[in-house]
Structures are given as structure tokens and as C-alpha cells.
Residue, then its C-alpha position, 0 to 999 in steps of 0.5 A: x240541101x242537094x248539091x248541083x253539079x256544075x263546070x267552069x272552064x279558064x284559059x291559063x296562058x301556060x304550059x300544061x306540065x306547069x299547071x298540073x304541078x300547080x294543081x296536084x302539088x302542096x307547094x303548088x296548091x299552096x300559091x293560089x288555092x290555100x295559105x297551105x296544103x300539107x299530104x297525108x296518104x290519099x288524104x290532103x289538108x287545106x289552110x285557109x285564115x287558121x281553118x282547114x278542112x280535109x279533102x279525100x284524094x280520090x282520082x289522079x290523071x298524070x299531066x291530066x287531073x285531080x279531083x278530091x272529096x271533101x271530109x264532110x260530103x264523103x259518101x257522097x256522088x260530090x267532088x271537086x276536079x281540076x282538068x287540063x284540057x288543050x285545045x286541038x287546033x289553038x294549042x290553047x290551055x284550059x283549066x275546066x273546075x266541076x264543082x258542086x255547090x246548093x243552089x243558093x250558095x252557086x253565085x259565090x261559088x262561082x265567085x270564089x273560083x273565078x276569084x281564085x283561079x284569077x290568082x292562079x294566073x298571077x301566079x304562074x304569070x298567064 
């Protein structure tokens, strides 16, 4: 089944540097995204409740964004990206999430991001 691209935006009351650490380092990601995260070369292994998923690091821009592709999606144009956006007028820091989901899983996928980013906000106090 074909996956559909979607984007979500969350205002996060923290500095871009702290947010970047939270979205790119194993210790940062294990605080909010997964139970634990290991990195070997360009492969990130994410652990949740005894399950594990491996994602390849596709791209990282220092202080700006990180993009992963799940192993199961290799060869496809699917990925998930976490991008830091700073509003030029208000200086508000936002986390932009780009991901893909099948049409019948879209609502659940968005809700999962809502809950996961809520945990991130708790961790950083934002």
C-alpha cells in the first residue's frame, strides 16, 4: 500500500541547541522518542517495550535537522525528518515533523507524534 507524506508542527519552548541534542543524540532520543537508542555507523537502533527497529541516518544538518529511513522502507522514497524552525519575527522555536503513513493509518500516526512530542516537551520543560 502506498504511503502518504504528512507534516506536523509543534511549538517547543526551548533553545534550538537543546532541541537539536534531543533529536539527534542517543541519550536525547531515548528521553522522549524510544526506550533506548544505539548507534553503529549510520544505523540507529530504536528500542520500545522489547521491540527494536533500525533506521538509517540519511541526512543531518548541524543545528537544523535530521532525517532517517526505516530499514523496511529502503529502496522507497519514505523517511521521517525532524527539523528545527525558528520564526524570524517571534523567535518561537518549532519542531517540524515530516513522515509517511498509509491512508488508513494516518490518524493513528499523527496521534502517535502528538503523544511523543508531548513527552519531549515534558522532558525539556517546554
